[in-house]
VEXDREN-2710 file (C-alpha; in Angstrom, 1 decimal):
% VEXDREN-2710
k/r/px/py/pz
1/UNK/0.0/0.0/0.0
2/UNK/1.4/3.4/-1.0
3/UNK/1.9/5.9/1.8
4/UNK/-0.7/8.6/2.1
5/UNK/0.6/12.2/2.0
6/UNK/0.2/14.3/5.1
7/UNK/-0.3/18.1/5.5
8/UNK/3.1/19.4/6.6
9/UNK/1.3/22.4/8.2
10/UNK/-0.4/20.0/10.7
11/UNK/1.2/19.4/14.0
12/UNK/3.2/16.2/13.9
13/UNK/4.0/13.9/16.8
14/UNK/7.7/14.3/17.7
15/UNK/9.9/11.4/16.7
16/UNK/10.4/9.2/19.8
17/UNK/12.6/6.1/19.8
18/UNK/10.8/3.0/20.9
19/UNK/11.5/1.9/24.5
20/UNK/13.8/-1.0/24.8
21/UNK/12.5/-2.2/28.1
22/UNK/9.1/-2.6/29.8
23/UNK/8.2/-0.1/32.5
24/UNK/8.5/-3.0/34.9
25/UNK/12.1/-3.7/33.8
26/UNK/11.7/-6.6/31.5
27/UNK/14.4/-6.6/28.8
28/UNK/14.1/-7.8/25.1
29/UNK/14.1/-11.5/25.0
30/UNK/16.9/-13.4/23.2
31/UNK/16.1/-16.8/24.7
32/UNK/13.4/-19.3/23.8
33/UNK/9.8/-18.1/24.4
34/UNK/7.9/-20.3/26.8
35/UNK/4.4/-20.1/28.2
36/UNK/1.9/-22.6/29.8
37/UNK/-0.3/-22.4/26.6
38/UNK/2.5/-23.8/24.5
39/UNK/3.6/-27.5/24.3
40/UNK/7.3/-26.5/23.9
41/UNK/9.4/-23.3/24.0
42/UNK/9.6/-21.4/20.7
43/UNK/13.2/-20.4/19.5
44/UNK/14.1/-17.3/17.6
45/UNK/12.8/-17.7/14.0
46/UNK/10.2/-20.2/15.1
47/UNK/6.5/-20.3/15.4
48/UNK/3.9/-22.4/17.2
49/UNK/0.2/-22.7/17.9
50/UNK/-1.0/-23.1/21.4
51/UNK/-4.2/-23.4/23.5
52/UNK/-4.9/-21.2/26.5
53/UNK/-7.2/-23.0/28.9
54/UNK/-9.7/-20.4/30.1
55/UNK/-12.4/-22.5/31.7
56/UNK/-14.3/-25.8/31.6
57/UNK/-17.6/-26.7/30.0
58/UNK/-20.7/-28.2/31.8
59/UNK/-19.4/-31.6/30.6
60/UNK/-16.1/-31.0/32.4
61/UNK/-13.9/-30.5/29.3
62/UNK/-11.4/-27.7/28.9
63/UNK/-12.4/-24.6/27.0
64/UNK/-9.3/-23.3/25.3
65/UNK/-8.6/-20.1/23.3
66/UNK/-6.3/-20.6/20.3
67/UNK/-3.0/-18.6/20.5
68/UNK/-0.3/-18.3/17.9
69/UNK/3.3/-17.3/18.6
70/UNK/5.6/-15.9/15.8
71/UNK/9.2/-15.1/16.5
72/UNK/11.7/-13.1/14.4
73/UNK/15.3/-14.2/13.9
74/UNK/16.6/-11.4/16.1
75/UNK/15.7/-10.5/19.7
76/UNK/13.2/-7.7/20.2
77/UNK/10.0/-6.7/22.1
78/UNK/7.2/-9.1/22.8
79/UNK/3.9/-7.8/21.4
80/UNK/0.4/-9.2/22.0
81/UNK/-2.2/-8.6/19.2
82/UNK/-5.6/-9.6/20.5
83/UNK/-9.3/-9.2/19.8
84/UNK/-12.8/-10.0/21.0
85/UNK/-12.3/-9.2/24.7
86/UNK/-16.0/-8.5/24.2
87/UNK/-17.3/-11.7/22.5
88/UNK/-19.4/-10.0/19.9
89/UNK/-16.7/-7.6/18.7
90/UNK/-15.3/-9.6/15.9
91/UNK/-13.9/-7.1/13.4
92/UNK/-10.5/-7.5/15.2
93/UNK/-10.8/-11.3/15.0
94/UNK/-11.2/-11.0/11.3
95/UNK/-8.1/-8.8/11.0
96/UNK/-6.0/-11.2/13.1
97/UNK/-7.2/-14.2/11.1
98/UNK/-6.3/-12.4/7.9
99/UNK/-2.8/-11.8/9.2
100/UNK/-2.5/-15.4/10.1
101/UNK/-3.6/-16.5/6.6
102/UNK/-2.0/-13.9/4.4
103/UNK/1.2/-13.1/6.4
104/UNK/1.3/-9.5/5.1
105/UNK/4.7/-8.8/6.8
106/UNK/7.8/-10.7/7.7
107/UNK/8.6/-10.6/11.4
108/UNK/12.3/-9.9/11.5
109/UNK/12.8/-9.4/15.3
110/UNK/10.9/-9.9/18.5
111/UNK/7.9/-12.0/19.4
112/UNK/4.3/-11.5/18.3
113/UNK/1.5/-13.3/20.2
114/UNK/-1.7/-13.4/18.2
115/UNK/-5.0/-14.1/20.0
116/UNK/-8.0/-13.7/17.6
117/UNK/-10.6/-14.3/20.4
118/UNK/-9.9/-13.6/24.1
119/UNK/-13.4/-14.0/25.3
120/UNK/-14.1/-17.4/23.7
121/UNK/-17.1/-18.1/26.0
122/UNK/-18.8/-14.9/24.9
123/UNK/-17.8/-15.4/21.3
124/UNK/-19.5/-18.8/21.1
125/UNK/-22.7/-17.2/22.3
126/UNK/-22.4/-14.0/20.1
127/UNK/-22.4/-12.1/23.4
128/UNK/-20.5/-9.1/24.7
129/UNK/-20.5/-10.4/28.2
130/UNK/-19.7/-13.7/30.0
131/UNK/-22.4/-16.1/31.1
132/UNK/-22.2/-14.8/34.6
133/UNK/-23.3/-11.4/33.2
134/UNK/-19.9/-9.8/33.9
135/UNK/-17.9/-7.6/31.6
136/UNK/-14.5/-9.3/31.0
137/UNK/-13.0/-5.8/30.2
138/UNK/-13.8/-4.6/33.7
139/UNK/-12.4/-7.7/35.4
140/UNK/-8.6/-7.5/34.9
141/UNK/-6.2/-8.6/36.3
142/UNK/-8.7/-11.1/37.7
143/UNK/-8.4/-13.6/40.5
144/UNK/-7.5/-17.3/40.6
145/UNK/-10.3/-18.0/43.0
146/UNK/-12.9/-15.5/41.8
147/UNK/-15.9/-15.6/39.5
148/UNK/-16.0/-17.3/36.1
149/UNK/-15.0/-14.0/34.5
150/UNK/-12.4/-13.2/37.1
151/UNK/-10.7/-16.6/36.6
152/UNK/-10.6/-16.2/32.8
153/UNK/-9.2/-12.7/33.3
154/UNK/-6.5/-14.0/35.7
155/UNK/-5.5/-16.9/33.4
156/UNK/-5.2/-14.6/30.4
157/UNK/-3.4/-11.8/32.2
158/UNK/-0.8/-13.9/33.9
159/UNK/-0.1/-16.2/30.9
160/UNK/-0.1/-13.6/28.1
161/UNK/-0.1/-10.0/29.2
162/UNK/2.5/-10.3/31.9
163/UNK/4.9/-11.8/29.2
164/UNK/4.4/-8.8/26.9
165/UNK/6.0/-5.4/26.4
166/UNK/3.2/-4.0/24.3
167/UNK/-0.3/-4.9/23.4
168/UNK/-2.7/-3.9/20.6
169/UNK/-6.3/-4.6/21.7
170/UNK/-8.9/-4.5/18.9
171/UNK/-12.5/-3.5/19.7
172/UNK/-15.6/-2.2/18.0
173/UNK/-18.5/-0.1/19.1
174/UNK/-21.1/-1.6/21.4
175/UNK/-24.3/-3.2/19.9
176/UNK/-26.4/-0.9/17.8
177/UNK/-23.6/1.6/17.3
178/UNK/-20.7/2.1/15.0
179/UNK/-17.3/3.8/15.5
180/UNK/-15.1/5.7/13.1
181/UNK/-11.6/4.2/13.7
182/UNK/-9.9/5.7/16.7
183/UNK/-7.0/4.7/19.0
184/UNK/-7.4/5.1/22.7
185/UNK/-4.3/5.3/24.9
186/UNK/-2.8/7.0/27.9
187/UNK/-0.6/9.6/26.2
188/UNK/1.0/10.6/29.5
189/UNK/3.0/7.4/29.3
190/UNK/5.9/8.3/26.9
191/UNK/6.5/4.9/25.5
192/UNK/2.8/4.3/25.0
193/UNK/2.3/7.7/23.4
194/UNK/5.0/6.9/20.9
195/UNK/3.6/3.5/20.2
196/UNK/0.0/4.9/19.8
197/UNK/1.1/7.6/17.4
198/UNK/3.0/5.0/15.3
199/UNK/-0.4/3.2/14.7
200/UNK/-1.2/6.0/12.3
201/UNK/-4.8/6.7/13.4
202/UNK/-6.3/10.1/12.5
203/UNK/-8.1/10.2/15.9
204/UNK/-6.5/9.4/19.2
205/UNK/-8.5/9.7/22.4
206/UNK/-6.3/10.3/25.4
207/UNK/-7.2/8.5/28.7
208/UNK/-6.1/5.7/31.0
209/UNK/-9.3/3.6/30.5
210/UNK/-11.8/2.4/33.0
211/UNK/-10.7/0.6/36.1
212/UNK/-10.4/-3.2/35.4
213/UNK/-10.1/-2.7/31.7
214/UNK/-7.3/-4.6/30.1
215/UNK/-5.5/-1.5/28.8
216/UNK/-5.5/0.2/32.2
217/UNK/-4.4/-2.9/34.2
218/UNK/-1.8/-3.9/31.5
219/UNK/-0.2/-0.5/31.6
220/UNK/0.1/-0.8/35.4
221/UNK/1.9/-4.2/34.9
222/UNK/4.4/-2.6/32.4
223/UNK/2.7/-3.7/29.1
224/UNK/2.1/-0.5/27.1
225/UNK/-1.4/-1.1/25.7
226/UNK/-3.5/0.8/23.2
227/UNK/-7.0/-0.1/21.8
228/UNK/-8.5/0.4/18.4
229/UNK/-12.2/1.1/18.3
230/UNK/-13.6/0.7/14.8
231/UNK/-16.8/-0.5/13.2
232/UNK/-19.6/-2.4/14.8
233/UNK/-20.4/-5.8/16.3
234/UNK/-21.1/-9.1/14.6
235/UNK/-19.4/-8.0/11.4
236/UNK/-16.0/-8.2/9.7
237/UNK/-16.0/-5.0/7.7
238/UNK/-13.4/-5.1/4.9
239/UNK/-12.1/-1.5/5.3
240/UNK/-12.0/-1.8/9.1
241/UNK/-10.0/-5.0/8.8
242/UNK/-7.6/-3.2/6.3
243/UNK/-7.3/-0.3/8.7
244/UNK/-6.4/-2.5/11.6
245/UNK/-3.8/-4.5/9.7
246/UNK/-2.2/-1.3/8.5
247/UNK/-2.0/0.1/12.0
248/UNK/-0.6/-3.2/13.4
249/UNK/2.1/-3.2/10.7
250/UNK/2.9/0.5/11.5
251/UNK/3.4/-0.4/15.2
252/UNK/5.6/-3.3/14.4
253/UNK/7.7/-1.2/12.0
254/UNK/8.1/1.4/14.7
255/UNK/9.4/-1.2/17.1
256/UNK/11.9/-2.5/14.5
257/UNK/10.2/-5.9/14.3
258/UNK/9.1/-5.4/10.7
259/UNK/11.0/-3.6/7.9
260/UNK/9.9/-0.1/6.7
261/UNK/8.6/3.1/8.3
262/UNK/5.1/3.7/9.6
263/UNK/2.6/5.2/7.2
264/UNK/1.5/8.7/8.3
265/UNK/-2.2/9.5/8.5
266/UNK/-3.6/12.4/6.5
267/UNK/-4.2/14.3/9.8
268/UNK/-3.9/13.8/13.5
269/UNK/-6.3/14.9/16.2
270/UNK/-5.4/14.0/19.8
271/UNK/-7.9/14.9/22.4
272/UNK/-9.5/14.0/25.7
273/UNK/-12.7/15.9/25.0
274/UNK/-15.6/13.8/23.8
275/UNK/-19.3/13.9/24.4
276/UNK/-22.4/11.8/23.6
277/UNK/-25.2/13.8/22.1
278/UNK/-28.5/12.5/23.3
279/UNK/-32.1/12.6/21.9
280/UNK/-34.4/15.1/23.5
281/UNK/-37.5/13.5/22.0
282/UNK/-38.6/10.0/21.4
283/UNK/-39.2/9.2/17.7
284/UNK/-37.7/8.0/14.4
285/UNK/-34.5/9.7/13.3
286/UNK/-33.4/11.0/10.0
287/UNK/-29.6/11.2/10.2
288/UNK/-27.8/14.1/8.5
289/UNK/-24.2/13.1/9.3
290/UNK/-22.0/9.9/9.1
291/UNK/-19.1/8.6/11.1
292/UNK/-15.8/10.4/10.5
293/UNK/-17.6/13.6/9.3
294/UNK/-16.5/17.1/10.5
295/UNK/-19.4/19.1/11.9
296/UNK/-19.6/22.8/12.8
297/UNK/-21.3/24.3/15.9
298/UNK/-25.1/24.2/15.4
299/UNK/-24.9/21.8/12.4
300/UNK/-27.9/19.4/12.3
301/UNK/-27.0/15.9/13.3
302/UNK/-30.4/14.3/13.0
303/UNK/-34.1/15.2/12.9
304/UNK/-36.7/13.3/15.1
305/UNK/-40.1/12.5/13.6
306/UNK/-43.3/11.0/15.0
307/UNK/-44.7/7.9/13.3
308/UNK/-47.3/10.3/11.8
309/UNK/-44.4/12.0/10.0
310/UNK/-44.4/15.1/12.1
311/UNK/-41.1/16.8/12.8
312/UNK/-40.4/16.8/16.6
313/UNK/-37.0/18.6/16.6
314/UNK/-33.5/18.8/15.4
315/UNK/-30.5/17.4/17.2
316/UNK/-27.5/19.8/16.6
317/UNK/-23.8/19.7/17.3
318/UNK/-23.0/21.9/20.3
319/UNK/-19.6/22.8/18.9
320/UNK/-17.2/22.0/16.2
321/UNK/-16.1/18.4/16.2
322/UNK/-15.7/15.0/14.4
323/UNK/-18.3/12.3/14.4
324/UNK/-16.5/9.6/16.5
325/UNK/-19.4/7.2/16.6
326/UNK/-23.2/7.0/16.3
327/UNK/-26.2/4.9/16.8
328/UNK/-27.2/2.6/13.9
329/UNK/-30.8/2.4/14.8
330/UNK/-33.1/5.3/14.0
331/UNK/-35.8/4.6/16.8
332/UNK/-34.9/6.5/20.0
333/UNK/-36.3/7.4/23.4
334/UNK/-35.5/10.7/25.2
335/UNK/-32.0/10.4/26.6
336/UNK/-30.8/7.8/24.2
337/UNK/-27.3/8.3/22.8
338/UNK/-27.4/9.4/19.1
339/UNK/-23.9/10.7/18.2
340/UNK/-20.4/10.6/19.9
341/UNK/-18.4/13.7/19.1
342/UNK/-14.7/14.3/19.5
343/UNK/-13.7/18.0/20.0
344/UNK/-10.3/19.6/19.4
345/UNK/-8.5/20.2/22.7
346/UNK/-7.4/23.6/21.3
347/UNK/-7.9/25.6/18.2
348/UNK/-10.2/24.6/15.3
349/UNK/-10.5/21.8/12.8
350/UNK/-9.7/24.0/9.8
351/UNK/-6.4/22.3/9.0
352/UNK/-8.0/18.9/9.5
353/UNK/-10.8/19.8/7.1
354/UNK/-8.3/21.0/4.5
355/UNK/-6.4/17.7/4.8
356/UNK/-9.6/15.7/4.4
357/UNK/-10.6/17.7/1.4
358/UNK/-7.3/16.9/-0.3
359/UNK/-7.9/13.1/0.0
360/UNK/-8.6/10.9/-2.9
361/UNK/-11.9/9.0/-2.9
362/UNK/-9.7/5.8/-3.1
363/UNK/-7.8/6.6/0.1
364/UNK/-8.4/4.3/3.0
365/UNK/-9.8/7.1/5.1
366/UNK/-12.5/7.9/2.6
367/UNK/-13.3/4.2/1.9
368/UNK/-13.8/3.6/5.7
369/UNK/-16.1/6.6/5.9
370/UNK/-18.1/5.3/2.9
371/UNK/-18.4/1.8/4.4
372/UNK/-19.5/3.0/7.8
373/UNK/-22.0/5.4/6.3
374/UNK/-23.9/2.4/4.9
375/UNK/-24.9/1.5/8.4
376/UNK/-27.1/4.6/8.7
377/UNK/-29.5/6.3/6.2
378/UNK/-28.0/9.8/5.8
379/UNK/-30.3/12.4/4.3
380/UNK/-29.9/16.1/3.7
381/UNK/-31.4/18.4/6.3
382/UNK/-34.4/20.4/5.1
383/UNK/-33.5/23.9/6.1
384/UNK/-37.1/25.1/5.3
385/UNK/-38.3/22.9/8.1
386/UNK/-40.1/25.2/10.6
387/UNK/-38.6/23.1/13.4
388/UNK/-35.0/23.8/12.3
END
């Protein structure tokens, strides 16, 4: 894939050399890689498939999550690439499986642990949560003697995460929502900030994550972890898969594990300012925006209608921002989330808008926007509407 050009007038992240050690002091590994989920240690230049026992079925048999380990010929960092911590979020699983099948890069150094489905129990039920109704992504680092969810979290955290220097955790929006691709990471951690910027996402949301989330607890354990939020549940969306693979490759290039330099995004917006815009009226929505779109203050986002066809009111953007995510169902009650906006921490989005306007229709950014827009019916706002 050819690099996309970037606007030189946009603020660029400073060049930061990748950290050579974990925050907890773990050095690059030159010896064989071993873990309980492997039958035998994996030497440099080797690869192996393994099974991580996460629980047992009602019939008493082990439930095991497939894990693959690839090693470069040279020592280097250990990186975990994982998906489906929420069992219904399978875009990331599709991306990892495509990497396993197509091998889009040659791993020259370090160790890559690939886990297409972390929450295998939820995955087999097409469910976000575990059967005990707990959220695995609020249960880390878990407990060896805890609940079903806590035990799975403990097994995964101790056997995989604690062996890693970095982690890329692939997610999608929750059910009935979609997300424009965005990276989420704690940018106050220097080595994580550099890793997150290397991913090459246009949007990066700064924050340390909820308590008990994998990224928050992994960072405390010395594993610098970012998440990608992109697309929606129960789907493998082609452009989202492509976006994820490009970002993963960028990160591995940054760490020196794969040849080449990371591809720069067409623009960068790093912010900790986001807000869900909620419905004021119950009704049926006509959407006027799509994920990834830039909106100005007061711009109509959606219009609510009664089932007689009467206009009930317009939902407008409170300030300039980018559509980070939105609901995919038009029927709402008062207070329901409609649109997730990301706001610039400072200044305006004029430079971002100029960068977007220069993009070709064939660019990945525009193809992602087009694909995600198909999940909602976007119509023009009727400015003659007396309710506008």
